C-alpha positions, 0 to 999 in steps of 0.5 A, a space after each residue: 829722352 823725349 826729344 830723342 824719341 821724336 828724332 828717332 821716329 822721324 828719321 826712321 820714318 824718312 828712311 823707310 819711305 813714309 811720306 814726310 807729312 805722316 812722319 811728322 805727325 807720327 813722330 810728334 804723337 810719339 813725343 806727346 805720348 812719351 812726355 805725358 802730354 794729352 794727345 788732343 794737343 796734336 789737332 789743336 796745334 795742327 789747326 793753329 798752324 793752318 789757321 793763317 789767312 794768307 795760306 788760303 792763297 795756296 789753293 787759289 794759286 794751285 788751281 790757277 796753275 792747273 787751269 792754265 796748264 789744262 788750258 793750253 798754256 804749256 805748249 804756247 809758252 814752249 813755242 814762244 821760248 823755242 822761237 826765242 832761243 831754239 836756234 842757238 846750239 843746244 836750243 831745246 835745252 835753252 827752251 826748256 830753261 826759259 819755258 820754266 822761267 815763264 811757266 814757273 811764274 804762273 804755277 809757283 811750284 817746282 813739281 808742277 813745272 817739272 811735270 808739265 814742261 818735262 812731259 812735253 820737252 823731255 820726249 822731244 829732246 830725246 827725239 831730237 838727239 839729246 841724251 836722256 840723262 841730260 834731258 831729264 837733268 836740265 828739266 829738273 834743274 830749271 824747275 827750281 826757278 818756279 818757286 823763286 820767280 813770283 808767285 811762289 808757294 814756299 814764299 807764301 809759307 815764309 810770309 805766314 811764318 815771319 809776318 814779312 809781306 808776301 808781296 815783298 817776298 815775291 819781288 825779292 825772288 824775281 832777280 835771284 830767279 832770273 839770275 838762276 835761269 840765265 846762269 843755267 842757260 849759260 851752263 846749258 850752252 857751254 855743255 851743248 857746244 862741247 858735246 855738239 848737241 843739235 839746234 834748230 833753224 832760226 824761224 824769223 821774227 814773224 814766228 817770235 811775234 806770233 808765238 808771243 801773241 799766243 803766250 801773252 795772256 799767260 805771261 800777263 797773269 804774273 803781272 796781274 798777280 804782282 800788280 794786285 799785291 803791290 797796288 794794295 787792291 787785293 790781299 794775296 788770297 784775293 789775288 789768288 782767287 782773281 788769278 784762278 778766275 782769269 785762268 779759267 776765262 783765258 783757258 776756256 774762252 780765249 785759248 778755247 782749250 779748257 773743256 768745261 767738263 774737265 773743270 770739276 776734275 781740275 777742282 778736285 785735283 787742285 783741292 787734293 794738292 792743296 790739302 796735302 800741302 796744308 796737312 803738311 803745314 799742320 803736322 810741321 807746326 806741331 813738330 815745330 812747337 815741340 822743338 820750341 818747347 824743348 828750346 832746340 832753336 835757342 840751343 842752335 842759335 846759342 851753339 852757332 853764336 858760341 862758335 862765331 858771331 861773324 855775319 859771313 860765317 853765320 851765313 855760310 853755316 846757315 847755307 850748309 845746314 839748309 843745303 843738307 836738310 834740303 837733301 832729305 826733307 820736303 821744302 815746306 816741312 823744312 821751312 816750317 821747322 827751321 825758318 823761325 829759329 834760323 831767322 832769329 839767328 840771322 837777325 842776331 848777327 844783323 841779317 835783314 829778314 827779307 834777305 834771309 828769307 830769300 836765300 833760305 827759300 833758294 837753298 831748299 829749292 836746290 834741295 829738290 834736285 839733290 839725292 836722296 830725296 830730290 822730288 824733281 830729280 826722281 820725277 824727271 828721271 821717271 819721265 825720261 825712263 832712265 836710271 837715277 844715277 846718270 841723271 845725278 851726274 848730268 845735273 852736277 854742272 847745273 847744281 854748281 851753277 845754282 850754288 854760285 847764284 845762291 852764294 851771290 844772293 847770300 853775300 850781296 843782299 841788294 839782289 834780294 832787297 833792292 827791287 822790293 825797296 824800289 817798288 814799295 816806297 
């Protein structure tokens, strides 16, 4: 009965549109009151969930991304990407995807990618003759690459939950992220050829070199982050701080597009974004603690294992569950609630924890572009000023492409584990 109250309140909150963090908190409080547990447990468990050192890196990476965004990084990355692929049929769509691959490696969040790249390229694509629904769809789909290619906020959360090295998590996402980007570029090209979308003239190797020179400081930031983690010179939190300082220096003194008077507002905006994520982490930890207390994870594992202990089918069931959950729940909340019990299930059938963590994050990233709660889908449709329904139809080929990559990563572990094993020996 107590658990029923928890789920009824939680589902009702999602249905009426209450933010996920608040819904988690309210449903958890309702359970505590019904079960006769002192409400003081709520702040205690919230603090326990947030009191993880590696989570301090999240504000740092968010700040670094915002500083680089305001410091001219977006336009330089778009220019470089356009010089590389803009001459191919559907060039602006390909530019959109390749820019997301580069930009996502800096911000680590899909929503930041969709907002920054989308605000520039969606109007540009519409002006160049691309349909508004396609422009929004390709932007939303490509934004999911950001949290796969390092750095990645969801992977930091996974590292905090599981004890897996954040550096290994970052490396594990590199190949799947690149595969997602390349697969979406192929899809975009095929659609563009079939529908006769425009392309731009080849601008020459001189423009490629000049645009690369303008973007090199931004691209180097990703390598700075990875080197700091792999060399052992810095923890993820220290690396995030270094990345923020680097972003400030590049934006203010190299690109000279980051006005010092804008820095206080950027700091406040970054703090608000980070606080929202950490509040979500805290409330989700309370919710997860209740599930563990009620032995829900054990029941899930026992239920699945009673059906099958075949690794192939267990991976399939986990993927289907996470894809379904991703359609309705915010990524970080879903990770905190489901990751630990599902990892126990995965390990029970011999799945490597790093491999499982990678395809779990990949699953939930795809959920950002699926209705009814696809945040990136809504954001891009709003930027394009087009109803959601045509954007959903336009994004289906890209969703299919991403699902193919997901299942390739799920059933071929070296795509996730080879690079970490190679570079961390």
